[in-house]
N, CA and C atoms as an extended XYZ file, in Angstrom:
573
Properties=species:S:1:pos:R:3:atomname:S:1:resname:S:1:resid:I:1 pbc="F F F"
N         0.791       -1.219        0.100 N   UNK     1
C        -0.036        0.153       -0.107 CA  UNK     1
C         0.836        1.243       -0.080 C   UNK     1
N         1.843        1.019       -0.496 N   UNK     2
C         2.819        2.123       -0.467 CA  UNK     2
C         2.866        2.797       -1.760 C   UNK     2
N         3.046        3.926       -2.046 N   UNK     3
C         3.231        5.114       -3.005 CA  UNK     3
C         4.641        6.036       -3.377 C   UNK     3
N         5.379        5.886       -3.891 N   UNK     4
C         6.379        6.548       -3.919 CA  UNK     4
C         6.130        7.956       -4.155 C   UNK     4
N         7.055        8.808       -3.529 N   UNK     5
C         7.118       10.412       -3.650 CA  UNK     5
C         6.737       11.172       -4.915 C   UNK     5
N         7.695       10.319       -6.073 N   UNK     6
C         7.515       10.713       -7.355 CA  UNK     6
C         6.141       10.172       -8.017 C   UNK     6
N         5.636        9.453       -7.759 N   UNK     7
C         4.250        9.127       -8.232 CA  UNK     7
C         3.048        9.952       -7.872 C   UNK     7
N         3.287       10.223       -6.409 N   UNK     8
C         2.290       11.127       -5.138 CA  UNK     8
C         2.285       12.756       -6.482 C   UNK     8
N         3.630       13.181       -6.211 N   UNK     9
C         3.875       14.516       -6.940 CA  UNK     9
C         3.225       14.389       -8.232 C   UNK     9
N         3.576       13.685       -9.222 N   UNK    10
C         3.201       13.363      -10.372 CA  UNK    10
C         1.524       13.361      -10.622 C   UNK    10
N         0.911       12.818       -9.772 N   UNK    11
C        -0.496       13.082       -9.992 CA  UNK    11
C        -1.280       14.071       -9.384 C   UNK    11
N        -0.473       14.301       -8.309 N   UNK    12
C        -1.327       15.934       -7.403 CA  UNK    12
C        -1.138       16.642       -8.879 C   UNK    12
N         0.061       17.023       -9.518 N   UNK    13
C         0.419       17.912      -10.459 CA  UNK    13
C        -0.485       18.014      -11.680 C   UNK    13
N        -1.288       16.867      -11.988 N   UNK    14
C        -2.014       16.405      -13.164 CA  UNK    14
C        -3.148       17.617      -13.026 C   UNK    14
N        -4.125       17.414      -11.750 N   UNK    15
C        -5.292       18.574      -11.729 CA  UNK    15
C        -4.820       19.785      -11.356 C   UNK    15
N        -3.637       20.143      -10.625 N   UNK    16
C        -3.783       21.124      -10.485 CA  UNK    16
C        -3.106       22.196      -11.865 C   UNK    16
N        -2.065       21.478      -12.928 N   UNK    17
C        -1.829       21.932      -14.124 CA  UNK    17
C        -2.794       22.112      -14.925 C   UNK    17
N        -3.861       21.874      -14.582 N   UNK    18
C        -5.451       22.003      -15.720 CA  UNK    18
C        -6.280       22.865      -14.893 C   UNK    18
N        -5.844       23.803      -13.649 N   UNK    19
C        -6.438       24.556      -13.303 CA  UNK    19
C        -7.711       24.145      -11.647 C   UNK    19
N        -7.060       23.478      -11.277 N   UNK    20
C        -7.770       22.503      -10.049 CA  UNK    20
C        -7.362       23.771       -8.773 C   UNK    20
N        -7.906       24.004       -8.100 N   UNK    21
C        -7.359       24.842       -6.708 CA  UNK    21
C        -6.579       24.472       -6.134 C   UNK    21
N        -6.881       22.872       -5.640 N   UNK    22
C        -6.206       22.446       -4.359 CA  UNK    22
C        -6.345       20.792       -5.200 C   UNK    22
N        -5.354       19.622       -5.002 N   UNK    23
C        -5.134       18.483       -5.248 CA  UNK    23
C        -4.621       18.049       -3.743 C   UNK    23
N        -4.495       16.770       -3.728 N   UNK    24
C        -3.845       15.913       -2.475 CA  UNK    24
C        -4.277       14.232       -2.732 C   UNK    24
N        -3.476       13.577       -2.321 N   UNK    25
C        -3.769       11.857       -2.242 CA  UNK    25
C        -3.964       11.303       -0.635 C   UNK    25
N        -5.039       11.031       -0.443 N   UNK    26
C        -5.219       10.352        0.586 CA  UNK    26
C        -5.442        8.689        0.532 C   UNK    26
N        -4.920        8.051        1.737 N   UNK    27
C        -5.098        6.628        1.775 CA  UNK    27
C        -7.188        6.262        1.802 C   UNK    27
N        -7.418        5.289        0.971 N   UNK    28
C        -8.859        5.564        0.924 CA  UNK    28
C        -9.958        5.545        1.867 C   UNK    28
N        -8.906        4.291        3.005 N   UNK    29
C        -9.376        3.912        3.958 CA  UNK    29
C        -9.799        5.274        5.383 C   UNK    29
N        -9.311        6.416        4.474 N   UNK    30
C        -9.673        7.840        5.558 CA  UNK    30
C       -11.126        8.353        4.718 C   UNK    30
N       -11.656        7.813        3.844 N   UNK    31
C       -13.123        8.207        3.562 CA  UNK    31
C       -14.021        7.653        4.582 C   UNK    31
N       -15.045        8.326        4.180 N   UNK    32
C       -16.227        8.265        5.380 CA  UNK    32
C       -17.562        7.790        4.363 C   UNK    32
N       -18.134        6.701        4.279 N   UNK    33
C       -19.007        6.471        3.535 CA  UNK    33
C       -20.249        6.316        4.117 C   UNK    33
N       -21.593        6.706        3.437 N   UNK    34
C       -22.934        6.476        3.862 CA  UNK    34
C       -23.738        6.654        3.214 C   UNK    34
N       -24.836        5.591        3.297 N   UNK    35
C       -25.594        5.260        2.084 CA  UNK    35
C       -26.582        6.372        2.251 C   UNK    35
N       -26.586        7.060        3.202 N   UNK    36
C       -27.806        7.905        3.230 CA  UNK    36
C       -27.562        8.965        2.419 C   UNK    36
N       -26.745        8.883        1.340 N   UNK    37
C       -26.523        9.695        0.489 CA  UNK    37
C       -27.404        9.313       -0.860 C   UNK    37
N       -27.667        8.001       -1.117 N   UNK    38
C       -28.515        7.890       -1.884 CA  UNK    38
C       -30.155        8.337       -1.727 C   UNK    38
N       -30.157        8.354       -0.475 N   UNK    39
C       -31.576        8.740       -0.106 CA  UNK    39
C       -31.443       10.146       -0.299 C   UNK    39
N       -30.725       11.331       -0.773 N   UNK    40
C       -30.621       12.534       -1.214 CA  UNK    40
C       -30.759       12.541       -2.478 C   UNK    40
N       -30.053       11.420       -3.370 N   UNK    41
C       -30.129       11.328       -4.705 CA  UNK    41
C       -31.516       10.864       -5.126 C   UNK    41
N       -32.539       10.380       -4.341 N   UNK    42
C       -33.591        9.856       -4.723 CA  UNK    42
C       -34.814       10.378       -4.113 C   UNK    42
N       -34.280       11.931       -3.447 N   UNK    43
C       -35.228       12.908       -3.079 CA  UNK    43
C       -35.286       14.054       -4.741 C   UNK    43
N       -34.251       13.535       -5.581 N   UNK    44
C       -34.022       14.499       -7.002 CA  UNK    44
C       -34.165       15.574       -6.873 C   UNK    44
N       -33.554       16.234       -6.085 N   UNK    45
C       -33.243       17.815       -5.838 CA  UNK    45
C       -32.486       18.378       -7.256 C   UNK    45
N       -31.660       17.614       -7.458 N   UNK    46
C       -30.833       17.909       -8.765 CA  UNK    46
C       -31.885       17.559      -10.440 C   UNK    46
N       -32.861       16.800      -10.077 N   UNK    47
C       -33.766       16.683      -11.119 CA  UNK    47
C       -33.122       15.526      -12.316 C   UNK    47
N       -32.284       14.789      -12.048 N   UNK    48
C       -31.513       13.679      -12.831 CA  UNK    48
C       -31.508       12.501      -12.366 C   UNK    48
N       -32.249       12.211      -11.448 N   UNK    49
C       -32.577       11.085      -10.652 CA  UNK    49
C       -33.609        9.972      -11.721 C   UNK    49
N       -32.775        8.827      -11.808 N   UNK    50
C       -33.514        8.035      -12.856 CA  UNK    50
C       -33.233        8.477      -14.064 C   UNK    50
N       -32.855        9.367      -14.618 N   UNK    51
C       -32.485       10.090      -16.098 CA  UNK    51
C       -31.124       10.107      -17.013 C   UNK    51
N       -30.133        9.350      -15.914 N   UNK    52
C       -28.619        9.382      -16.391 CA  UNK    52
C       -28.457        8.312      -15.797 C   UNK    52
N       -27.691        7.347      -16.883 N   UNK    53
C       -27.210        5.829      -16.689 CA  UNK    53
C       -26.238        6.148      -15.513 C   UNK    53
N       -25.457        7.178      -15.422 N   UNK    54
C       -24.135        7.283      -14.125 CA  UNK    54
C       -24.930        7.869      -12.815 C   UNK    54
N       -26.352        7.948      -12.874 N   UNK    55
C       -26.716        8.787      -11.756 CA  UNK    55
C       -27.971        7.169      -11.245 C   UNK    55
N       -28.416        7.246       -9.754 N   UNK    56
C       -29.145        6.348       -9.053 CA  UNK    56
C       -30.305        6.469      -10.048 C   UNK    56
N       -31.103        5.224       -9.889 N   UNK    57
C       -30.717        4.315       -9.262 CA  UNK    57
C       -29.832        3.010      -10.290 C   UNK    57
N       -29.915        3.784      -11.576 N   UNK    58
C       -28.949        3.481      -12.632 CA  UNK    58
C       -27.469        2.933      -12.079 C   UNK    58
N       -26.773        3.904      -11.730 N   UNK    59
C       -25.486        3.708      -11.650 CA  UNK    59
C       -25.241        2.218      -10.851 C   UNK    59
N       -25.776        1.987      -10.284 N   UNK    60
C       -25.978        0.568       -9.307 CA  UNK    60
C       -26.297        0.681       -7.794 C   UNK    60
N       -26.328       -0.609       -7.061 N   UNK    61
C       -26.545       -0.734       -5.606 CA  UNK    61
C       -25.753        0.091       -5.014 C   UNK    61
N       -26.274        0.869       -4.064 N   UNK    62
C       -25.366        1.550       -3.185 CA  UNK    62
C       -24.609        0.691       -2.249 C   UNK    62
N       -24.682       -0.112       -1.565 N   UNK    63
C       -24.164       -1.101       -0.646 CA  UNK    63
C       -22.461       -1.948       -1.704 C   UNK    63
N       -23.320       -2.304       -2.938 N   UNK    64
C       -22.209       -2.636       -4.040 CA  UNK    64
C       -21.171       -1.752       -4.327 C   UNK    64
N       -21.859       -0.619       -4.657 N   UNK    65
C       -20.804        0.612       -5.020 CA  UNK    65
C       -19.703        1.149       -3.792 C   UNK    65
N       -20.374        1.143       -2.514 N   UNK    66
C       -19.322        1.490       -1.583 CA  UNK    66
C       -18.448        0.324       -1.423 C   UNK    66
N       -18.857       -1.079       -1.410 N   UNK    67
C       -18.206       -2.063       -1.159 CA  UNK    67
C       -16.983       -2.174       -2.400 C   UNK    67
N       -17.390       -1.544       -3.260 N   UNK    68
C       -16.022       -1.699       -4.667 CA  UNK    68
C       -15.186       -0.662       -4.324 C   UNK    68
N       -15.188        0.268       -3.255 N   UNK    69
C       -14.102        1.158       -3.178 CA  UNK    69
C       -12.999        0.510       -2.207 C   UNK    69
N       -13.382       -0.443       -1.377 N   UNK    70
C       -12.478       -1.150       -0.893 CA  UNK    70
C       -11.508       -1.774       -1.524 C   UNK    70
N       -11.417       -1.831       -3.244 N   UNK    71
C       -10.256       -2.425       -3.596 CA  UNK    71
C        -9.154       -1.297       -4.328 C   UNK    71
N        -9.038       -0.342       -3.799 N   UNK    72
C        -8.086        0.292       -4.126 CA  UNK    72
C        -7.856        1.096       -2.513 C   UNK    72
N        -6.599        1.576       -3.154 N   UNK    73
C        -5.872        1.970       -1.902 CA  UNK    73
C        -5.600        3.228       -1.533 C   UNK    73
N        -5.573        4.078       -2.597 N   UNK    74
C        -5.262        5.562       -2.622 CA  UNK    74
C        -6.457        6.403       -3.538 C   UNK    74
N        -6.632        7.669       -3.171 N   UNK    75
C        -7.542        9.019       -3.806 CA  UNK    75
C        -6.693       10.053       -3.995 C   UNK    75
N        -6.920       10.050       -4.943 N   UNK    76
C        -6.757       11.622       -5.746 CA  UNK    76
C        -7.830       12.432       -5.504 C   UNK    76
N        -7.912       13.085       -4.574 N   UNK    77
C        -8.866       14.222       -4.285 CA  UNK    77
C        -8.297       15.720       -5.085 C   UNK    77
N        -9.584       16.344       -5.879 N   UNK    78
C        -8.915       17.487       -6.069 CA  UNK    78
C       -10.536       18.266       -6.148 C   UNK    78
N        -9.899       19.606       -5.965 N   UNK    79
C       -11.285       20.691       -5.978 CA  UNK    79
C       -11.312       21.789       -6.921 C   UNK    79
N       -12.220       22.427       -6.992 N   UNK    80
C       -12.327       23.714       -7.989 CA  UNK    80
C       -13.020       24.537       -7.294 C   UNK    80
N       -12.958       25.867       -7.252 N   UNK    81
C       -13.476       27.014       -6.433 CA  UNK    81
C       -13.338       28.476       -7.055 C   UNK    81
N       -14.990       28.386       -7.504 N   UNK    82
C       -15.062       29.381       -8.481 CA  UNK    82
C       -16.032       30.502       -7.764 C   UNK    82
N       -15.486       31.778       -8.134 N   UNK    83
C       -16.111       32.895       -7.686 CA  UNK    83
C       -17.549       33.461       -8.530 C   UNK    83
N       -18.664       33.500       -7.440 N   UNK    84
C       -19.925       33.759       -7.967 CA  UNK    84
C       -20.117       35.531       -7.637 C   UNK    84
N       -21.148       35.793       -8.355 N   UNK    85
C       -21.650       37.444       -8.099 CA  UNK    85
C       -22.548       37.517       -6.970 C   UNK    85
N       -23.021       36.467       -6.409 N   UNK    86
C       -23.956       36.714       -5.539 CA  UNK    86
C       -24.595       34.875       -4.937 C   UNK    86
N       -25.463       34.683       -4.240 N   UNK    87
C       -25.442       33.611       -3.895 CA  UNK    87
C       -26.783       32.639       -4.763 C   UNK    87
N       -26.985       33.999       -5.888 N   UNK    88
C       -28.340       33.486       -7.083 CA  UNK    88
C       -27.810       33.520       -8.014 C   UNK    88
N       -26.541       33.184       -8.485 N   UNK    89
C       -25.626       33.411       -9.446 CA  UNK    89
C       -25.731       31.856       -9.979 C   UNK    89
N       -26.853       31.229      -10.604 N   UNK    90
C       -27.315       30.158      -10.777 CA  UNK    90
C       -26.813       30.154      -12.191 C   UNK    90
N       -25.998       30.838      -13.439 N   UNK    91
C       -25.408       30.797      -14.376 CA  UNK    91
C       -23.863       29.921      -13.992 C   UNK    91
N       -23.520       30.872      -12.936 N   UNK    92
C       -21.859       31.284      -12.380 CA  UNK    92
C       -21.947       29.506      -12.220 C   UNK    92
N       -23.039       29.079      -11.235 N   UNK    93
C       -22.612       27.524      -10.095 CA  UNK    93
C       -22.777       26.884      -11.572 C   UNK    93
N       -23.623       26.924      -12.837 N   UNK    94
C       -23.888       25.904      -13.743 CA  UNK    94
C       -22.391       25.784      -14.671 C   UNK    94
N       -21.834       26.972      -14.727 N   UNK    95
C       -20.265       26.964      -15.508 CA  UNK    95
C       -19.354       26.412      -14.628 C   UNK    95
N       -19.501       26.726      -13.321 N   UNK    96
C       -18.486       26.116      -12.280 CA  UNK    96
C       -18.785       24.623      -12.639 C   UNK    96
N       -19.848       24.190      -12.500 N   UNK    97
C       -20.218       22.478      -12.460 CA  UNK    97
C       -19.705       21.745      -13.997 C   UNK    97
N       -19.390       22.560      -15.044 N   UNK    98
C       -18.782       22.353      -16.484 CA  UNK    98
C       -17.345       22.267      -16.239 C   UNK    98
N       -16.842       23.451      -15.391 N   UNK    99
C       -15.580       23.399      -15.290 CA  UNK    99
C       -15.107       21.845      -14.401 C   UNK    99
N       -15.757       21.541      -13.082 N   UNK   100
C       -15.229       20.305      -12.879 CA  UNK   100
C       -15.249       19.344      -14.042 C   UNK   100
N       -16.576       19.256      -14.532 N   UNK   101
C       -16.691       18.045      -15.375 CA  UNK   101
C       -15.203       18.174      -16.351 C   UNK   101
N       -15.342       19.228      -17.036 N   UNK   102
C       -14.151       19.594      -18.166 CA  UNK   102
C       -12.684       18.628      -17.544 C   UNK   102
N       -12.331       19.419      -16.260 N   UNK   103
C       -11.238       19.418      -15.366 CA  UNK   103
C       -11.317       17.459      -15.007 C   UNK   103
N       -12.330       16.973      -14.416 N   UNK   104
C       -12.181       15.403      -14.605 CA  UNK   104
C       -12.054       14.579      -15.664 C   UNK   104
N       -12.478       15.143      -17.006 N   UNK   105
C       -11.889       14.466      -18.080 CA  UNK   105
C       -10.637       14.511      -18.534 C   UNK   105
N       -10.185       15.798      -18.454 N   UNK   106
C        -8.983       15.923      -18.664 CA  UNK   106
C        -7.972       15.164      -17.891 C   UNK   106
N        -8.400       15.406      -16.632 N   UNK   107
C        -7.503       14.384      -15.746 CA  UNK   107
C        -7.466       13.060      -16.107 C   UNK   107
N        -8.738       12.324      -16.530 N   UNK   108
C        -8.774       11.059      -17.039 CA  UNK   108
C        -8.052       10.731      -17.792 C   UNK   108
N        -7.879       11.607      -19.106 N   UNK   109
C        -7.178       11.893      -20.304 CA  UNK   109
C        -5.090       11.382      -19.922 C   UNK   109
N        -5.105       12.629      -18.653 N   UNK   110
C        -3.894       12.010      -18.382 CA  UNK   110
C        -3.283       11.008      -17.426 C   UNK   110
N        -4.280       10.554      -16.369 N   UNK   111
C        -3.997        9.355      -15.682 CA  UNK   111
C        -4.186        8.179      -16.263 C   UNK   111
N        -5.125        7.623      -17.298 N   UNK   112
C        -5.342        6.346      -17.820 CA  UNK   112
C        -4.191        6.051      -18.961 C   UNK   112
N        -3.700        6.753      -19.388 N   UNK   113
C        -2.319        6.166      -20.123 CA  UNK   113
C        -0.885        5.669      -19.259 C   UNK   113
N        -0.823        6.413      -17.590 N   UNK   114
C        -0.244        5.766      -16.970 CA  UNK   114
C        -0.131        4.226      -16.597 C   UNK   114
N        -1.400        3.787      -17.054 N   UNK   115
C        -1.520        1.837      -16.916 CA  UNK   115
C        -1.449        1.819      -15.328 C   UNK   115
N        -2.061        2.572      -14.550 N   UNK   116
C        -1.963        2.071      -13.123 CA  UNK   116
C        -2.888        1.007      -12.568 C   UNK   116
N        -2.710       -0.136      -12.166 N   UNK   117
C        -3.462       -1.307      -12.104 CA  UNK   117
C        -5.299       -1.276      -12.198 C   UNK   117
N        -5.261       -0.459      -11.090 N   UNK   118
C        -6.925       -0.215      -11.319 CA  UNK   118
C        -7.402        1.106      -11.131 C   UNK   118
N        -8.161        1.790      -11.885 N   UNK   119
C        -8.443        3.357      -11.665 CA  UNK   119
C       -10.088        3.470      -11.745 C   UNK   119
N       -10.408        4.420      -10.812 N   UNK   120
C       -12.104        5.076      -11.018 CA  UNK   120
C       -12.038        6.310      -10.752 C   UNK   120
N       -13.000        6.766      -11.723 N   UNK   121
C       -12.838        8.548      -11.651 CA  UNK   121
C       -14.178        8.541      -11.264 C   UNK   121
N       -14.444        9.777       -9.993 N   UNK   122
C       -15.723       10.085       -9.787 CA  UNK   122
C       -15.409       11.508       -9.917 C   UNK   122
N       -16.923       12.027      -10.254 N   UNK   123
C       -17.031       13.557      -10.092 CA  UNK   123
C       -18.079       14.222       -9.489 C   UNK   123
N       -18.406       15.686       -9.836 N   UNK   124
C       -19.146       16.095       -8.824 CA  UNK   124
C       -20.614       16.249       -9.792 C   UNK   124
N       -21.553       16.047       -9.060 N   UNK   125
C       -23.171       15.702       -9.747 CA  UNK   125
C       -22.876       14.599      -10.976 C   UNK   125
N       -24.101       14.943      -11.854 N   UNK   126
C       -24.225       13.425      -12.610 CA  UNK   126
C       -23.359       13.911      -13.752 C   UNK   126
N       -23.127       12.860      -14.639 N   UNK   127
C       -21.965       12.577      -15.687 CA  UNK   127
C       -22.076       13.720      -16.328 C   UNK   127
N       -22.866       14.335      -16.823 N   UNK   128
C       -22.841       15.610      -17.964 CA  UNK   128
C       -21.893       15.535      -19.184 C   UNK   128
N       -21.438       14.419      -19.580 N   UNK   129
C       -20.644       14.060      -20.732 CA  UNK   129
C       -21.274       14.215      -22.058 C   UNK   129
N       -22.665       14.290      -21.900 N   UNK   130
C       -23.444       13.826      -23.350 CA  UNK   130
C       -24.191       15.138      -23.110 C   UNK   130
N       -24.628       16.110      -24.068 N   UNK   131
C       -26.174       17.253      -23.201 CA  UNK   131
C       -26.989       16.531      -23.252 C   UNK   131
N       -27.331       15.398      -23.985 N   UNK   132
C       -28.774       14.568      -23.659 CA  UNK   132
C       -28.106       12.979      -23.279 C   UNK   132
N       -28.530       12.476      -22.024 N   UNK   133
C       -27.763       11.564      -21.660 CA  UNK   133
C       -28.770       10.262      -22.433 C   UNK   133
N       -28.339        9.571      -23.034 N   UNK   134
C       -28.922        8.286      -24.083 CA  UNK   134
C       -30.149        7.815      -22.838 C   UNK   134
N       -29.844        7.820      -21.832 N   UNK   135
C       -31.091        6.952      -20.899 CA  UNK   135
C       -32.296        7.505      -20.993 C   UNK   135
N       -32.471        9.009      -21.391 N   UNK   136
C       -33.557        9.564      -21.937 CA  UNK   136
C       -34.126        9.179      -23.141 C   UNK   136
N       -33.199        8.876      -23.961 N   UNK   137
C       -33.914        8.122      -25.096 CA  UNK   137
C       -33.467        6.731      -25.190 C   UNK   137
N       -33.886        6.245      -24.402 N   UNK   138
C       -33.930        4.632      -24.085 CA  UNK   138
C       -32.774        3.983      -24.659 C   UNK   138
N       -31.568        4.651      -24.601 N   UNK   139
C       -30.608        3.613      -25.537 CA  UNK   139
C       -29.582        3.811      -24.468 C   UNK   139
N       -28.469        2.842      -24.668 N   UNK   140
C       -27.478        2.350      -23.783 CA  UNK   140
C       -26.320        3.759      -23.928 C   UNK   140
N       -25.749        3.385      -22.903 N   UNK   141
C       -24.796        4.808      -22.585 CA  UNK   141
C       -23.899        4.825      -23.949 C   UNK   141
N       -23.509        6.350      -24.362 N   UNK   142
C       -22.672        6.293      -25.384 CA  UNK   142
C       -21.255        6.243      -25.263 C   UNK   142
N       -20.865        6.381      -24.291 N   UNK   143
C       -19.553        6.744      -23.736 CA  UNK   143
C       -18.906        6.103      -22.625 C   UNK   143
N       -19.797        4.578      -22.309 N   UNK   144
C       -19.338        3.777      -20.969 CA  UNK   144
C       -17.965        4.159      -20.596 C   UNK   144
N       -16.532        4.086      -21.638 N   UNK   145
C       -15.362        4.448      -21.379 CA  UNK   145
C       -15.184        5.761      -20.448 C   UNK   145
N       -15.730        6.869      -20.820 N   UNK   146
C       -15.782        8.047      -20.477 CA  UNK   146
C       -16.573        8.594      -19.430 C   UNK   146
N       -17.456        7.707      -19.197 N   UNK   147
C       -18.816        8.421      -18.072 CA  UNK   147
C       -18.618        8.217      -16.964 C   UNK   147
N       -18.711        8.923      -16.005 N   UNK   148
C       -18.350        9.350      -14.429 CA  UNK   148
C       -19.812        9.793      -13.939 C   UNK   148
N       -19.619        8.789      -12.735 N   UNK   149
C       -20.598        9.049      -11.641 CA  UNK   149
C       -20.277        9.956      -10.626 C   UNK   149
N       -21.493       10.310      -10.064 N   UNK   150
C       -20.761       11.289       -8.617 CA  UNK   150
C       -20.122       10.832       -7.722 C   UNK   150
N       -19.294       11.318       -6.642 N   UNK   151
C       -18.485       11.093       -5.508 CA  UNK   151
C       -20.165       10.377       -4.888 C   UNK   151
N       -21.252       11.266       -4.259 N   UNK   152
C       -22.274       10.891       -3.490 CA  UNK   152
C       -23.079        9.765       -4.131 C   UNK   152
N       -22.987        9.386       -5.550 N   UNK   153
C       -23.538        8.016       -5.689 CA  UNK   153
C       -23.095        7.154       -5.602 C   UNK   153
N       -21.789        6.918       -5.250 N   UNK   154
C       -20.880        5.858       -4.053 CA  UNK   154
C       -21.204        6.148       -2.854 C   UNK   154
N       -21.628        7.151       -2.291 N   UNK   155
C       -22.105        6.960       -0.929 CA  UNK   155
C       -20.531        7.774       -0.168 C   UNK   155
N       -20.161        8.662       -0.853 N   UNK   156
C       -19.155        8.966       -0.023 CA  UNK   156
C       -19.274       10.332        0.418 C   UNK   156
N       -18.981       10.810        1.427 N   UNK   157
C       -19.405       11.881        2.611 CA  UNK   157
C       -18.062       12.673        1.821 C   UNK   157
N       -18.481       13.739        1.273 N   UNK   158
C       -17.692       15.152        0.666 CA  UNK   158
C       -17.253       15.785        1.374 C   UNK   158
N       -17.582       16.165        2.249 N   UNK   159
C       -17.199       17.152        3.181 CA  UNK   159
C       -16.285       16.504        4.310 C   UNK   159
N       -16.176       15.280        4.398 N   UNK   160
C       -15.608       14.786        5.170 CA  UNK   160
C       -14.222       14.216        4.325 C   UNK   160
N       -14.144       13.747        3.091 N   UNK   161
C       -13.212       13.722        2.361 CA  UNK   161
C       -12.308       14.911        2.015 C   UNK   161
N       -12.966       15.985        2.210 N   UNK   162
C       -12.382       17.275        1.918 CA  UNK   162
C       -11.613       17.531        3.409 C   UNK   162
N       -12.090       16.873        4.014 N   UNK   163
C       -11.084       17.384        5.381 CA  UNK   163
C        -9.670       16.788        5.457 C   UNK   163
N       -10.308       15.271        5.136 N   UNK   164
C        -8.764       14.338        5.285 CA  UNK   164
C        -8.234       14.821        3.944 C   UNK   164
N        -8.448       15.368        3.038 N   UNK   165
C        -7.736       15.697        2.478 CA  UNK   165
C        -6.755       17.391        2.544 C   UNK   165
N        -7.025       17.929        3.758 N   UNK   166
C        -6.659       19.064        3.759 CA  UNK   166
C        -7.017       19.891        3.128 C   UNK   166
N        -8.443       20.124        2.561 N   UNK   167
C        -8.977       20.963        1.979 CA  UNK   167
C       -10.596       21.512        2.243 C   UNK   167
N       -10.940       22.962        2.354 N   UNK   168
C       -11.614       23.541        2.571 CA  UNK   168
C       -13.113       23.078        1.945 C   UNK   168
N       -14.464       22.693        2.344 N   UNK   169
C       -15.434       22.021        1.918 CA  UNK   169
C       -16.133       23.382        1.317 C   UNK   169
N       -16.302       24.032        1.997 N   UNK   170
C       -16.591       25.572        1.778 CA  UNK   170
C       -15.596       27.385        1.738 C   UNK   170
N       -15.670       27.735        0.657 N   UNK   171
C       -14.478       28.274        0.683 CA  UNK   171
C       -14.824       29.505        0.620 C   UNK   171
N       -15.918       30.061        1.258 N   UNK   172
C       -16.354       31.694        1.415 CA  UNK   172
C       -17.176       32.160        0.933 C   UNK   172
N       -18.077       33.628        0.966 N   UNK   173
C       -19.288       33.905        0.582 CA  UNK   173
C       -18.701       33.876       -0.753 C   UNK   173
N       -20.087       33.541       -1.659 N   UNK   174
C       -20.221       33.781       -3.066 CA  UNK   174
C       -19.034       33.339       -3.874 C   UNK   174
N       -18.620       31.612       -3.218 N   UNK   175
C       -18.199       30.951       -3.880 CA  UNK   175
C       -18.516       29.542       -4.006 C   UNK   175
N       -18.580       29.118       -5.250 N   UNK   176
C       -18.932       27.533       -5.161 CA  UNK   176
C       -17.873       26.774       -5.152 C   UNK   176
N       -17.721       25.720       -4.466 N   UNK   177
C       -16.637       24.872       -4.594 CA  UNK   177
C       -17.199       23.179       -5.039 C   UNK   177
N       -16.213       22.649       -5.874 N   UNK   178
C       -16.434       21.467       -6.709 CA  UNK   178
C       -15.234       20.367       -6.185 C   UNK   178
N       -15.966       19.098       -6.053 N   UNK   179
C       -14.843       17.708       -6.084 CA  UNK   179
C       -15.003       17.042       -6.989 C   UNK   179
N       -13.648       16.284       -7.444 N   UNK   180
C       -13.680       15.373       -8.057 CA  UNK   180
C       -12.769       14.346       -7.382 C   UNK   180
N       -12.557       12.987       -7.710 N   UNK   181
C       -11.525       11.885       -6.985 CA  UNK   181
C       -11.167       10.841       -7.973 C   UNK   181
N       -10.142       10.499       -7.973 N   UNK   182
C        -9.266        9.203       -8.825 CA  UNK   182
C        -9.000        8.260       -7.926 C   UNK   182
N        -9.971        7.027       -7.958 N   UNK   183
C        -9.134        6.083       -7.086 CA  UNK   183
C        -8.678        4.983       -7.766 C   UNK   183
N        -7.177        5.013       -7.048 N   UNK   184
C        -6.222        4.078       -8.069 CA  UNK   184
C        -5.525        3.189       -6.921 C   UNK   184
N        -4.833        2.215       -7.380 N   UNK   185
C        -3.730        1.558       -6.986 CA  UNK   185
C        -2.359        1.714       -7.449 C   UNK   185
N        -1.323        1.796       -6.586 N   UNK   186
C        -0.003        2.125       -7.322 CA  UNK   186
C         0.359        0.431       -7.953 C   UNK   186
N         1.120        0.919       -9.004 N   UNK   187
C         1.781       -0.389      -10.046 CA  UNK   187
C         2.558       -1.042       -8.596 C   UNK   187
N         2.856       -2.384       -8.501 N   UNK   188
C         3.365       -3.099       -8.079 CA  UNK   188
C         4.619       -3.011       -7.414 C   UNK   188
N         5.541       -2.230       -8.943 N   UNK   189
C         6.721       -1.786       -8.398 CA  UNK   189
C         6.953       -0.472       -7.710 C   UNK   189
N         5.958        0.019       -7.353 N   UNK   190
C         5.928        0.926       -6.025 CA  UNK   190
C         5.858        0.817       -4.694 C   UNK   190
N         5.338       -0.524       -4.723 N   UNK   191
C         5.276       -0.985       -3.331 CA  UNK   191
C         6.156       -1.711       -2.892 C   UNK   191
């Protein structure tokens, strides 16, 4: 369960080089998981529940998803912090969510070629890769190798993850903060 300082620094640099506010690597066992986050998804405050392949309930059983995280040793946590005009700046919040989604895809493009033994990419909110999810047109996911679920869909307590990674969950008035994470295992030659 070791990771070399070079790999740690290289991985942290990837999100930072693409505009992340902060990034850090923590052991996966520092995460707090809670199935109650699925109940929040079911409340459908975002309006996407049952309308996106990468969101609940279609992403999978919450207990199975939480259990699947145990196969990873490490988590690269990254955040974006975006200034808003005011607390009602929904356009700014939407752009901030698009920013974390673009960042997450860029991180995927750089991390996947590193051939780490196992990798899982999660981001903020629903997938957002396609303008209209194929779920809405009763088709299979168009990009299953690129689609990302949210941290909450896997039962991750994001504010506690932020704390474990040494980051603020809230970064002041008139800002919005989003998180993404890459779960991974270090190559055998790292151990």
